[in-house]
N, CA, C and O atoms as a GROMACS GRO file, in nm:
protein
  248
    1UNK      N    1   0.077   2.237   0.129
    1UNK     CA    2   0.138   2.112   0.173
    1UNK      C    3   0.055   1.996   0.121
    1UNK      O    4  -0.068   1.997   0.130
    2UNK      N    5   0.123   1.897   0.068
    2UNK     CA    6   0.056   1.777   0.018
    2UNK      C    7   0.036   1.680   0.134
    2UNK      O    8   0.133   1.642   0.200
    3UNK      N    9  -0.088   1.641   0.158
    3UNK     CA   10  -0.115   1.544   0.264
    3UNK      C   11  -0.176   1.416   0.211
    3UNK      O   12  -0.181   1.316   0.282
    4UNK      N   13  -0.224   1.416   0.087
    4UNK     CA   14  -0.285   1.297   0.028
    4UNK      C   15  -0.175   1.216  -0.040
    4UNK      O   16  -0.153   1.227  -0.161
    5UNK      N   17  -0.108   1.134   0.039
    5UNK     CA   18   0.003   1.054  -0.013
    5UNK      C   19  -0.031   0.906  -0.005
    5UNK      O   20  -0.086   0.858   0.094
    6UNK      N   21   0.004   0.833  -0.112
    6UNK     CA   22  -0.017   0.688  -0.117
    6UNK      C   23   0.111   0.624  -0.168
    6UNK      O   24   0.165   0.665  -0.270
    7UNK      N   25   0.158   0.524  -0.096
    7UNK     CA   26   0.275   0.447  -0.139
    7UNK      C   27   0.232   0.305  -0.169
    7UNK      O   28   0.153   0.246  -0.095
    8UNK      N   29   0.284   0.251  -0.278
    8UNK     CA   30   0.254   0.113  -0.317
    8UNK      C   31   0.387   0.041  -0.328
    8UNK      O   32   0.474   0.079  -0.407
    9UNK      N   33   0.402  -0.063  -0.248
    9UNK     CA   34   0.529  -0.135  -0.239
    9UNK      C   35   0.503  -0.285  -0.245
    9UNK      O   36   0.431  -0.338  -0.162
   10UNK      N   37   0.561  -0.352  -0.343
   10UNK     CA   38   0.543  -0.497  -0.354
   10UNK      C   39   0.631  -0.572  -0.256
   10UNK      O   40   0.633  -0.695  -0.254
   11UNK      N   41   0.704  -0.499  -0.175
   11UNK     CA   42   0.785  -0.558  -0.069
   11UNK      C   43   0.737  -0.507   0.066
   11UNK      O   44   0.620  -0.472   0.082
   12UNK      N   45   0.826  -0.502   0.162
   12UNK     CA   46   0.792  -0.458   0.297
   12UNK      C   47   0.754  -0.310   0.297
   12UNK      O   48   0.828  -0.226   0.244
   13UNK      N   49   0.641  -0.279   0.354
   13UNK     CA   50   0.585  -0.143   0.351
   13UNK      C   51   0.640  -0.051   0.459
   13UNK      O   52   0.622   0.070   0.451
   14UNK      N   53   0.706  -0.106   0.560
   14UNK     CA   54   0.747  -0.028   0.677
   14UNK      C   55   0.826   0.098   0.645
   14UNK      O   56   0.812   0.198   0.714
   15UNK      N   57   0.908   0.095   0.543
   15UNK     CA   58   0.996   0.207   0.513
   15UNK      C   59   0.923   0.328   0.455
   15UNK      O   60   0.981   0.436   0.447
   16UNK      N   61   0.800   0.312   0.415
   16UNK     CA   62   0.727   0.421   0.350
   16UNK      C   63   0.656   0.514   0.447
   16UNK      O   64   0.612   0.622   0.407
   17UNK      N   65   0.642   0.476   0.572
   17UNK     CA   66   0.570   0.560   0.668
   17UNK      C   67   0.631   0.699   0.682
   17UNK      O   68   0.558   0.797   0.699
   18UNK      N   69   0.762   0.709   0.674
   18UNK     CA   70   0.826   0.840   0.687
   18UNK      C   71   0.798   0.930   0.569
   18UNK      O   72   0.815   1.052   0.578
   19UNK      N   73   0.755   0.874   0.457
   19UNK     CA   74   0.725   0.954   0.338
   19UNK      C   75   0.578   0.992   0.326
   19UNK      O   76   0.546   1.101   0.278
   20UNK      N   77   0.489   0.904   0.368
   20UNK     CA   78   0.346   0.933   0.352
   20UNK      C   79   0.287   1.008   0.471
   20UNK      O   80   0.180   1.069   0.458
   21UNK      N   81   0.352   1.005   0.585
   21UNK     CA   82   0.302   1.075   0.702
   21UNK      C   83   0.185   1.004   0.768
   21UNK      O   84   0.148   0.893   0.729
   22UNK      N   85   0.130   1.069   0.868
   22UNK     CA   86   0.021   1.007   0.945
   22UNK      C   87  -0.109   0.996   0.868
   22UNK      O   88  -0.190   0.907   0.895
   23UNK      N   89  -0.130   1.084   0.771
   23UNK     CA   90  -0.255   1.082   0.694
   23UNK      C   91  -0.243   1.003   0.564
   23UNK      O   92  -0.343   0.985   0.495
   24UNK      N   93  -0.124   0.957   0.530
   24UNK     CA   94  -0.104   0.884   0.406
   24UNK      C   95  -0.147   0.739   0.418
   24UNK      O   96  -0.177   0.689   0.526
   25UNK      N   97  -0.150   0.673   0.305
   25UNK     CA   98  -0.188   0.532   0.299
   25UNK      C   99  -0.075   0.453   0.235
   25UNK      O  100  -0.008   0.500   0.144
   26UNK      N  101  -0.055   0.330   0.284
   26UNK     CA  102   0.048   0.242   0.229
   26UNK      C  103  -0.016   0.109   0.194
   26UNK      O  104  -0.088   0.049   0.274
   27UNK      N  105   0.011   0.065   0.074
   27UNK     CA  106  -0.032  -0.067   0.031
   27UNK      C  107   0.095  -0.148   0.011
   27UNK      O  108   0.178  -0.115  -0.074
   28UNK      N  109   0.109  -0.252   0.089
   28UNK     CA  110   0.229  -0.334   0.079
   28UNK      C  111   0.223  -0.449   0.177
   28UNK      O  112   0.121  -0.473   0.241
   29UNK      N  113   0.333  -0.519   0.188
   29UNK     CA  114   0.340  -0.636   0.274
   29UNK      C  115   0.394  -0.597   0.411
   29UNK      O  116   0.479  -0.509   0.423
   30UNK      N  117   0.345  -0.663   0.514
   30UNK     CA  118   0.395  -0.645   0.650
   30UNK      C  119   0.454  -0.775   0.704
   30UNK      O  120   0.477  -0.789   0.824
   31UNK      N  121   0.478  -0.870   0.614
   31UNK     CA  122   0.534  -0.999   0.653
   31UNK      C  123   0.623  -1.048   0.540
   31UNK      O  124   0.636  -0.981   0.437
   32UNK      N  125   0.682  -1.164   0.559
   32UNK     CA  126   0.766  -1.221   0.455
   32UNK      C  127   0.758  -1.373   0.463
   32UNK      O  128   0.705  -1.428   0.559
   33UNK      N  129   0.811  -1.437   0.363
   33UNK     CA  130   0.816  -1.582   0.366
   33UNK      C  131   0.711  -1.651   0.282
   33UNK      O  132   0.704  -1.774   0.283
   34UNK      N  133   0.630  -1.577   0.210
   34UNK     CA  134   0.529  -1.639   0.124
   34UNK      C  135   0.590  -1.672  -0.011
   34UNK      O  136   0.678  -1.600  -0.059
   35UNK      N  137   0.544  -1.779  -0.072
   35UNK     CA  138   0.594  -1.818  -0.202
   35UNK      C  139   0.477  -1.867  -0.287
   35UNK      O  140   0.404  -1.959  -0.248
   36UNK      N  141   0.461  -1.805  -0.403
   36UNK     CA  142   0.355  -1.842  -0.496
   36UNK      C  143   0.373  -1.759  -0.622
   36UNK      O  144   0.467  -1.680  -0.633
   37UNK      N  145   0.284  -1.777  -0.716
   37UNK     CA  146   0.283  -1.694  -0.836
   37UNK      C  147   0.252  -1.550  -0.798
   37UNK      O  148   0.180  -1.525  -0.701
   38UNK      N  149   0.308  -1.456  -0.872
   38UNK     CA  150   0.293  -1.314  -0.839
   38UNK      C  151   0.147  -1.272  -0.829
   38UNK      O  152   0.111  -1.200  -0.736
   39UNK      N  153   0.061  -1.315  -0.922
   39UNK     CA  154  -0.078  -1.272  -0.917
   39UNK      C  155  -0.148  -1.323  -0.791
   39UNK      O  156  -0.234  -1.254  -0.735
   40UNK      N  157  -0.113  -1.442  -0.745
   40UNK     CA  158  -0.172  -1.495  -0.621
   40UNK      C  159  -0.124  -1.414  -0.501
   40UNK      O  160  -0.203  -1.381  -0.412
   41UNK      N  161   0.006  -1.382  -0.498
   41UNK     CA  162   0.059  -1.305  -0.385
   41UNK      C  163   0.004  -1.163  -0.384
   41UNK      O  164  -0.026  -1.109  -0.277
   42UNK      N  165  -0.009  -1.102  -0.500
   42UNK     CA  166  -0.065  -0.966  -0.506
   42UNK      C  167  -0.206  -0.965  -0.449
   42UNK      O  168  -0.241  -0.874  -0.373
   43UNK      N  169  -0.287  -1.063  -0.484
   43UNK     CA  170  -0.422  -1.071  -0.427
   43UNK      C  171  -0.417  -1.097  -0.278
   43UNK      O  172  -0.493  -1.036  -0.202
   44UNK      N  173  -0.331  -1.186  -0.234
   44UNK     CA  174  -0.318  -1.221  -0.093
   44UNK      C  175  -0.282  -1.098  -0.009
   44UNK      O  176  -0.337  -1.079   0.100
   45UNK      N  177  -0.192  -1.016  -0.059
   45UNK     CA  178  -0.145  -0.900   0.016
   45UNK      C  179  -0.219  -0.771  -0.018
   45UNK      O  180  -0.184  -0.664   0.030
   46UNK      N  181  -0.321  -0.781  -0.101
   46UNK     CA  182  -0.403  -0.664  -0.131
   46UNK      C  183  -0.340  -0.566  -0.229
   46UNK      O  184  -0.377  -0.449  -0.231
   47UNK      N  185  -0.247  -0.612  -0.308
   47UNK     CA  186  -0.186  -0.526  -0.410
   47UNK      C  187  -0.269  -0.534  -0.537
   47UNK      O  188  -0.228  -0.592  -0.638
   48UNK      N  189  -0.387  -0.475  -0.529
   48UNK     CA  190  -0.483  -0.480  -0.639
   48UNK      C  191  -0.523  -0.339  -0.681
   48UNK      O  192  -0.508  -0.244  -0.605
   49UNK      N  193  -0.572  -0.329  -0.801
   49UNK     CA  194  -0.618  -0.199  -0.853
   49UNK      C  195  -0.726  -0.142  -0.763
   49UNK      O  196  -0.725  -0.023  -0.732
   50UNK      N  197  -0.819  -0.225  -0.722
   50UNK     CA  198  -0.929  -0.178  -0.637
   50UNK      C  199  -0.878  -0.119  -0.506
   50UNK      O  200  -0.926  -0.014  -0.462
   51UNK      N  201  -0.783  -0.185  -0.445
   51UNK     CA  202  -0.729  -0.136  -0.317
   51UNK      C  203  -0.651  -0.007  -0.336
   51UNK      O  204  -0.656   0.081  -0.250
   52UNK      N  205  -0.580   0.006  -0.447
   52UNK     CA  206  -0.508   0.131  -0.475
   52UNK      C  207  -0.607   0.246  -0.493
   52UNK      O  208  -0.586   0.354  -0.440
   53UNK      N  209  -0.712   0.223  -0.568
   53UNK     CA  210  -0.815   0.326  -0.588
   53UNK      C  211  -0.879   0.365  -0.456
   53UNK      O  212  -0.896   0.484  -0.429
   54UNK      N  213  -0.913   0.268  -0.373
   54UNK     CA  214  -0.971   0.297  -0.242
   54UNK      C  215  -0.875   0.378  -0.155
   54UNK      O  216  -0.916   0.473  -0.088
   55UNK      N  217  -0.747   0.341  -0.156
   55UNK     CA  218  -0.649   0.412  -0.076
   55UNK      C  219  -0.634   0.556  -0.123
   55UNK      O  220  -0.622   0.648  -0.042
   56UNK      N  221  -0.634   0.577  -0.254
   56UNK     CA  222  -0.624   0.713  -0.308
   56UNK      C  223  -0.746   0.796  -0.271
   56UNK      O  224  -0.733   0.912  -0.230
   57UNK      N  225  -0.862   0.739  -0.284
   57UNK     CA  226  -0.985   0.810  -0.248
   57UNK      C  227  -0.988   0.844  -0.100
   57UNK      O  228  -1.028   0.954  -0.062
   58UNK      N  229  -0.948   0.750  -0.015
   58UNK     CA  230  -0.945   0.774   0.129
   58UNK      C  231  -0.845   0.881   0.164
   58UNK      O  232  -0.873   0.967   0.248
   59UNK      N  233  -0.728   0.880   0.102
   59UNK     CA  234  -0.626   0.981   0.128
   59UNK      C  235  -0.677   1.120   0.088
   59UNK      O  236  -0.647   1.218   0.156
   60UNK      N  237  -0.751   1.128  -0.019
   60UNK     CA  238  -0.805   1.257  -0.064
   60UNK      C  239  -0.913   1.310   0.030
   60UNK      O  240  -0.923   1.430   0.053
   61UNK      N  241  -0.993   1.222   0.084
   61UNK     CA  242  -1.103   1.262   0.173
   61UNK      C  243  -1.048   1.314   0.306
   61UNK      O  244  -1.099   1.410   0.362
   62UNK      N  245  -0.943   1.248   0.357
   62UNK     CA  246  -0.887   1.288   0.486
   62UNK      C  247  -0.803   1.408   0.463
   62UNK      O  248  -0.744   1.462   0.558
   0.00000   0.00000   0.00000
């Protein structure tokens, strides 16, 4: 059984919980209504390479 699951969503993250399970990690937004350049919003919401790597490593450890 695969338990190390990571979902990356540039929109609302809520829908991914059913796919990643309790031990999975989700990187995405939990709010709406922000407006700016994409690179600024990605940094604001943590949609960065570093955060993806950390989430993958954490999912593998658990």
